[in-house]
C-alpha positions as CSV (number, residue, x, y, z in Angstrom):
1,X,17.2,58.6,-36.6
2,X,14.5,60.8,-35.0
3,X,12.8,59.5,-31.8
4,X,9.6,60.9,-30.3
5,X,8.1,60.2,-26.8
6,X,4.4,60.9,-26.4
7,X,3.3,62.0,-22.9
8,X,-0.4,61.3,-22.4
9,X,-3.1,62.6,-20.0
10,X,-4.1,59.7,-17.7
11,X,-7.7,58.4,-18.2
12,X,-9.6,56.1,-15.9
13,X,-10.4,52.7,-17.5
14,X,-14.0,53.8,-17.8
15,X,-12.7,56.3,-20.3
16,X,-10.6,53.8,-22.3
17,X,-12.1,54.7,-25.6
18,X,-11.4,58.4,-25.1
19,X,-7.9,57.5,-24.0
20,X,-7.4,55.4,-27.2
21,X,-8.6,58.2,-29.5
22,X,-6.3,60.7,-27.8
23,X,-3.3,58.3,-27.9
24,X,-3.9,57.5,-31.6
25,X,-4.1,61.2,-32.4
26,X,-0.9,61.9,-30.5
27,X,0.9,58.9,-32.1
28,X,0.0,60.4,-35.5
29,X,1.5,63.7,-34.6
30,X,4.6,62.0,-33.2
31,X,5.0,60.0,-36.4
32,X,4.9,63.2,-38.5
33,X,8.0,64.3,-36.7
34,X,10.0,61.1,-36.0
35,X,11.0,57.7,-37.3
36,X,10.0,55.9,-34.1
37,X,7.3,56.9,-31.6
38,X,7.1,55.6,-28.0
39,X,3.8,55.8,-26.0
40,X,3.3,55.1,-22.3
41,X,2.7,51.9,-20.3
42,X,-0.9,50.6,-20.4
43,X,-1.9,53.3,-22.9
44,X,-5.0,51.1,-23.6
45,X,-7.3,50.3,-21.8
46,X,-5.5,51.7,-18.7
47,X,-3.2,50.9,-15.8
48,X,-5.5,50.9,-12.8
49,X,-8.0,48.3,-13.9
50,X,-10.1,47.5,-10.8
51,X,-13.0,45.2,-11.8
52,X,-12.4,45.8,-15.5
53,X,-9.9,43.0,-15.6
54,X,-12.7,40.4,-15.7
55,X,-14.0,42.0,-18.9
56,X,-10.7,42.2,-20.8
57,X,-10.2,39.7,-23.6
58,X,-8.1,39.1,-26.7
59,X,-10.5,41.3,-28.8
60,X,-9.6,44.3,-26.6
61,X,-5.8,43.7,-27.1
62,X,-6.4,43.2,-30.8
63,X,-8.3,46.5,-31.1
64,X,-5.6,48.5,-29.4
65,X,-2.8,46.8,-31.4
66,X,-4.6,47.4,-34.7
67,X,-5.3,51.0,-33.9
68,X,-1.6,51.8,-33.6
69,X,-0.7,49.4,-36.4
70,X,-2.8,51.6,-38.6
71,X,-0.8,54.7,-37.5
72,X,2.4,52.8,-38.3
73,X,1.3,51.7,-41.7
74,X,-0.1,55.1,-42.7
75,X,3.0,57.0,-41.6
76,X,5.4,54.1,-42.4
77,X,7.0,54.6,-39.0
78,X,7.8,52.5,-36.0
79,X,5.4,52.7,-33.0
80,X,6.0,51.3,-29.5
81,X,3.0,51.3,-27.2
82,X,1.9,49.8,-23.8
83,X,-1.1,47.5,-23.9
84,X,-2.8,45.1,-21.5
85,X,-2.5,41.7,-23.2
86,X,-4.6,38.6,-22.2
87,X,-3.1,35.2,-22.9
88,X,-3.9,31.8,-21.5
89,X,-6.1,33.1,-18.7
90,X,-3.4,35.6,-17.6
91,X,-3.2,39.3,-18.2
92,X,0.2,40.8,-19.0
93,X,1.4,44.4,-18.9
94,X,3.0,44.4,-22.3
95,X,4.9,46.7,-24.6
96,X,4.5,46.1,-28.4
97,X,6.8,47.4,-31.1
98,X,5.0,47.8,-34.5
99,X,7.0,47.9,-37.7
100,X,6.2,50.4,-40.5
101,X,4.1,47.7,-42.2
102,X,2.0,47.4,-39.0
103,X,3.3,43.9,-38.1
104,X,4.5,43.1,-34.5
105,X,8.3,43.4,-34.6
106,X,8.8,42.9,-30.9
107,X,7.0,42.5,-27.6
108,X,8.0,42.4,-23.9
109,X,6.1,41.9,-20.7
110,X,6.6,43.7,-17.4
111,X,8.4,41.3,-15.2
112,X,8.6,43.3,-11.9
113,X,5.1,44.2,-10.6
114,X,6.1,46.8,-8.1
115,X,2.9,47.4,-6.1
116,X,-0.9,47.3,-6.7
117,X,-0.4,46.4,-10.4
118,X,0.0,42.9,-9.1
119,X,-3.7,42.9,-8.4
120,X,-4.4,42.9,-12.1
121,X,-1.4,41.8,-14.0
122,X,0.8,38.7,-14.1
123,X,4.6,38.9,-14.4
124,X,5.8,38.0,-17.8
125,X,9.1,37.6,-19.7
126,X,11.6,40.0,-21.3
127,X,11.3,40.1,-25.1
128,X,13.9,39.8,-27.8
129,X,15.3,42.9,-29.6
130,X,14.1,44.1,-33.0
131,X,16.3,45.0,-35.9
132,X,15.7,48.4,-37.6
133,X,17.6,50.2,-40.4
134,X,19.4,52.3,-37.7
135,X,20.3,49.5,-35.2
136,X,18.8,47.1,-32.7
137,X,15.9,48.2,-30.4
138,X,14.8,46.6,-27.2
139,X,12.1,47.3,-24.6
140,X,11.2,47.0,-20.9
141,X,8.2,48.3,-19.0
142,X,8.3,50.9,-16.2
143,X,9.4,49.4,-12.9
144,X,11.6,46.9,-14.7
145,X,14.1,49.8,-14.7
146,X,14.5,49.2,-11.0
147,X,15.8,45.7,-11.7
148,X,19.2,46.3,-13.3
149,X,19.1,42.8,-14.8
150,X,16.1,43.6,-17.1
151,X,17.6,46.4,-19.1
152,X,20.9,44.7,-19.0
153,X,19.4,41.6,-20.6
154,X,18.0,43.7,-23.4
155,X,21.3,45.4,-23.9
156,X,23.3,42.1,-24.0
157,X,20.9,40.9,-26.7
158,X,22.2,43.8,-28.8
159,X,19.8,46.7,-28.2
160,X,21.5,50.1,-28.6
161,X,18.2,51.9,-28.1
162,X,16.1,51.0,-25.1
163,X,12.4,51.9,-25.1
164,X,10.6,52.3,-21.8
165,X,6.8,52.7,-22.0
166,X,6.1,53.7,-18.4
167,X,3.5,55.0,-15.9
168,X,5.7,56.5,-13.2
169,X,3.9,57.8,-10.2
170,X,4.9,60.4,-7.7
171,X,6.0,59.3,-4.3
172,X,4.6,60.9,-1.1
173,X,7.4,63.4,-1.2
174,X,6.5,64.4,-4.8
175,X,9.2,62.8,-6.8
176,X,10.2,59.5,-8.4
177,X,13.6,57.8,-8.0
178,X,13.5,56.4,-11.5
179,X,13.2,59.9,-13.0
180,X,15.7,61.4,-10.7
181,X,18.6,58.9,-11.2
182,X,17.7,55.3,-12.1
183,X,16.9,55.8,-15.7
184,X,20.1,57.8,-16.3
185,X,22.0,55.0,-14.6
186,X,20.4,52.4,-16.9
187,X,21.4,54.4,-20.0
188,X,24.9,54.9,-18.8
189,X,25.7,51.4,-17.5
190,X,24.4,49.9,-20.7
191,X,26.0,52.5,-23.1
192,X,22.6,52.8,-24.8
193,X,20.1,55.5,-25.7
194,X,16.9,55.4,-23.6
195,X,13.4,56.7,-24.6
196,X,10.9,57.0,-21.8
197,X,7.2,57.8,-22.4
198,X,5.2,58.6,-19.3
199,X,1.7,59.7,-18.3
200,X,0.6,62.9,-16.5
201,X,-2.4,63.7,-14.4
202,X,-4.3,61.3,-12.1
203,X,-5.8,57.9,-12.8
204,X,-8.6,56.3,-10.8
205,X,-7.9,58.7,-7.9
206,X,-4.9,56.7,-6.7
207,X,-2.1,57.0,-9.3
208,X,-0.7,60.5,-9.7
209,X,1.7,60.4,-12.6
210,X,5.0,62.3,-12.7
211,X,5.2,63.2,-16.4
212,X,8.8,64.2,-17.4
213,X,9.0,61.8,-20.4
214,X,12.6,61.9,-21.5
215,X,15.1,60.8,-24.1
216,X,18.6,60.1,-22.7
217,X,21.9,59.5,-24.4
218,X,24.4,56.8,-23.5
219,X,26.1,59.0,-20.9
220,X,22.7,59.4,-19.1
221,X,22.3,63.0,-20.2
222,X,18.8,64.2,-21.1
223,X,18.5,65.2,-24.8
224,X,14.9,66.1,-24.3
225,X,12.4,66.2,-21.4
226,X,8.7,66.9,-21.1
227,X,7.1,68.9,-18.3
228,X,5.4,67.3,-15.3
229,X,1.8,68.3,-15.8
230,X,0.6,68.4,-19.4
231,X,0.4,66.1,-22.4
232,X,3.4,66.7,-24.7
233,X,5.5,65.2,-27.5
234,X,9.3,65.5,-27.2
235,X,11.8,64.5,-29.9
236,X,15.5,64.0,-30.3
237,X,17.9,62.9,-33.1
238,X,20.1,60.0,-32.1
239,X,22.8,58.0,-33.8
240,X,22.9,54.3,-33.0
């Protein structure tokens, strides 16, 4: 199968509609090249929410989900995307996997809120794997890769392809440990392919993203990697 990771330019939550339009366009381009497309964490409406959290409701989540469901249906491809998801008075940082008919085939919530994202999001639960024609696919979100148990749970449930919609930021020394070695370790220790879609640029003046979206094989080797500054679509052919 052919996998594509879409690296997006970060947009402030005040530009969420522009961000959605750019993401949908990029997803369409990715779907023209691949069987499954992965987009970043909190693609819509954004990651740094500030006061916008109080205005987010089910209609916002439904709008984002349907926008990418339309891409899936039109291209007849799989789409994985990070969305803010309200439920029961809580707000989850979720990844949604959409089947070629636009239906929700899988969903997972970020469980490890690593820093200021805990100001807006609530910790959720690891989702089940989804069955595709190529093999089973599972997901986790961003900093969940720091918790070895989260990807391991997905792998134990049968996933041979791990999807990681992420928003990895740069540390004060200009790097990110997940990109340097943790993600490769998660692929290797689980014997699974790993597709990571990140953002680039700066969001809300406080989150500087590292880019470098990547597709890794079960040995932890990078089959494809994006640059660190610009939007990009990377692809790789994998065999589950």
